[in-house]
MIKOL-943464 format. One line per 5 residues: number of its first residue (from 0); for each residue x, y, z of C-alpha. Coordinates in nm, 2 decimals, always signed. Example, Ala and Ser with C-alpha at 12.3 -4.5 7.8 and 13.67 -1.06 7.14 Angstrom:
0 = +1.23/-0.45/+0.78 | +1.37/-0.11/+0.71
***
This chain:
0 = +15.06/-3.75/+15.03 | +14.77/-3.95/+14.90 | +14.49/-3.94/+14.64 | +14.12/-4.00/+14.64 | +13.87/-3.98/+14.36
5 = +13.49/-4.01/+14.35 | +13.54/-4.18/+14.01 | +13.69/-4.49/+14.18 | +13.47/-4.70/+14.40 | +13.59/-5.03/+14.54
10 = +13.88/-5.01/+14.30 | +13.66/-4.98/+13.99 | +13.65/-4.66/+13.77 | +13.30/-4.54/+13.69 | +13.19/-4.61/+13.34
15 = +13.13/-4.25/+13.25 | +13.50/-4.17/+13.24 | +13.57/-4.42/+12.96 | +13.44/-4.59/+12.66 | +13.09/-4.65/+12.82
20 = +13.06/-4.28/+12.88 | +12.86/-4.04/+12.67 | +13.12/-3.77/+12.58 | +13.37/-3.83/+12.30 | +13.61/-3.66/+12.06
25 = +13.60/-3.90/+11.77 | +13.63/-4.24/+11.95 | +13.82/-4.09/+12.24 | +13.63/-4.05/+12.57 | +13.69/-3.70/+12.70
30 = +13.49/-3.66/+13.02 | +13.78/-3.65/+13.27 | +13.77/-3.81/+13.61 | +13.80/-3.60/+13.92 | +14.07/-3.64/+14.19
35 = +14.18/-3.48/+14.52 | +14.53/-3.45/+14.65 | +14.57/-3.48/+15.03 | +14.86/-3.40/+15.27 | +15.09/-3.24/+15.01
40 = +15.43/-3.14/+15.16 | +15.47/-2.79/+15.30 | +15.63/-2.58/+15.03 | +15.47/-2.75/+14.73 | +15.45/-2.50/+14.45
45 = +15.26/-2.71/+14.19 | +15.16/-3.06/+14.10 | +15.22/-3.27/+13.78 | +15.03/-3.59/+13.70 | +15.02/-3.88/+13.46
50 = +14.73/-4.11/+13.40 | +14.84/-4.43/+13.22 | +14.76/-4.79/+13.15 | +15.05/-5.03/+13.19 | +14.82/-5.32/+13.10
55 = +14.82/-5.19/+12.74 | +15.17/-5.31/+12.67 | +15.06/-5.66/+12.54 | +14.81/-5.49/+12.30 | +14.98/-5.16/+12.20
60 = +15.34/-5.24/+12.27 | +15.38/-4.96/+12.52 | +15.22/-4.80/+12.83 | +14.92/-4.60/+12.70 | +14.92/-4.24/+12.83
65 = +14.57/-4.11/+12.89 | +14.63/-3.77/+13.05 | +14.93/-3.55/+13.13 | +14.92/-3.24/+13.34 | +15.17/-2.99/+13.48
70 = +15.17/-2.67/+13.68 | +14.85/-2.77/+13.86 | +14.81/-2.54/+14.16 | +14.48/-2.68/+14.30 | +14.44/-2.99/+14.52
75 = +14.09/-3.06/+14.38 | +14.05/-3.14/+14.02 | +13.68/-3.16/+13.93 | +13.51/-3.37/+13.67 | +13.57/-3.26/+13.31
80 = +13.86/-3.04/+13.42 | +14.05/-3.14/+13.11 | +13.83/-2.93/+12.88 | +13.84/-2.63/+13.12 | +14.19/-2.67/+13.24
85 = +14.37/-2.42/+13.46 | +14.69/-2.62/+13.41 | +14.91/-2.72/+13.12 | +14.82/-3.05/+12.94 | +15.05/-3.28/+12.75
90 = +14.99/-3.50/+12.45 | +14.83/-3.83/+12.52 | +14.87/-4.15/+12.33 | +14.58/-4.05/+12.10 | +14.78/-3.75/+12.00
95 = +14.56/-3.50/+12.18 | +14.64/-3.24/+12.45 | +14.36/-3.35/+12.68 | +14.21/-3.64/+12.88 | +14.16/-3.95/+12.68
100 = +13.95/-4.19/+12.89 | +13.97/-4.56/+12.94 | +13.90/-4.80/+12.65 | +14.06/-5.14/+12.72 | +14.03/-5.35/+12.40
105 = +14.10/-5.69/+12.53 | +14.04/-5.74/+12.90 | +13.99/-5.53/+13.22 | +14.29/-5.30/+13.27 | +14.42/-5.13/+13.58
110 = +14.48/-4.76/+13.53 | +14.73/-4.56/+13.74 | +14.71/-4.19/+13.83 | +15.05/-4.07/+13.94 | +15.06/-3.73/+14.11
115 = +15.39/-3.55/+14.19 | +15.43/-3.26/+14.44 | +15.69/-3.03/+14.30 | +15.90/-2.75/+14.44 | +15.87/-2.54/+14.12
120 = +15.65/-2.46/+13.82 | +15.77/-2.66/+13.52 | +15.67/-2.40/+13.26 | +15.62/-2.67/+12.99 | +15.43/-2.58/+12.67
125 = +15.09/-2.72/+12.59 | +15.14/-3.06/+12.42 | +15.45/-3.16/+12.61 | +15.54/-3.53/+12.61 | +15.58/-3.78/+12.89
130 = +15.96/-3.77/+12.85 | +15.96/-3.39/+12.86 | +15.76/-3.40/+13.18 | +15.99/-3.66/+13.34 | +16.30/-3.45/+13.25
135 = +16.15/-3.13/+13.38 | +16.05/-3.29/+13.71 | +16.40/-3.44/+13.77 | +16.53/-3.30/+14.10 | +16.20/-3.12/+14.18
140 = +15.98/-3.40/+14.32 | +15.90/-3.35/+14.69 | +15.65/-3.64/+14.72 | +15.44/-3.86/+14.50 | +15.13/-4.07/+14.52
145 = +14.95/-4.33/+14.30 | +14.58/-4.41/+14.27 | +14.48/-4.72/+14.08 | +14.15/-4.83/+13.94 | +14.02/-5.10/+13.71
150 = +13.80/-5.04/+13.40 | +13.64/-5.34/+13.24 | +13.64/-5.40/+12.86
***
C-alpha cells in the first residue's frame, strides 16, 4: 500500500494547507489536504489515518496531532474533505474535531500522514483521541503507509 497527494510536490506541502493558506477557524488553518490510497490489501473494510508533526516535540513537548480520521471507506480524499467528511474525525491538538493545518512556529517541520488499512469499521465517536484510535485499531491493521512532507515556517 502507498499514498500520494497533490498537496505534496518534491517533498514540500503546498502553502494553502497551512498557515499561509486563506481558510481559518480562529488561528487554525482548516483547508484540508487531499490524498489517495493505492494498492490497499484485498479485504480492506475501512481506513484510519493520523496526520501529525513529530518535529513539534521540542516546541510543544509532544507530537502535535493535526488530523485524525476513522471509518474512511474511500481511497480518494479530496481537498477540504474535513469540513464535508464522510468519515469520523477525532480531536486534534487544537481541541477541534477537524483538520488543523500546518503552522510550524520555529523552523521547517516534516509532517507525516499515516494511513492504516483495517479489516473492520472502528465505530468510534466523533472527537475520539489518538489513544482511542490506536486501541481500537489493535489487531485490525492489515497494512499501513506513510507520506511525509515539509512545511516551512
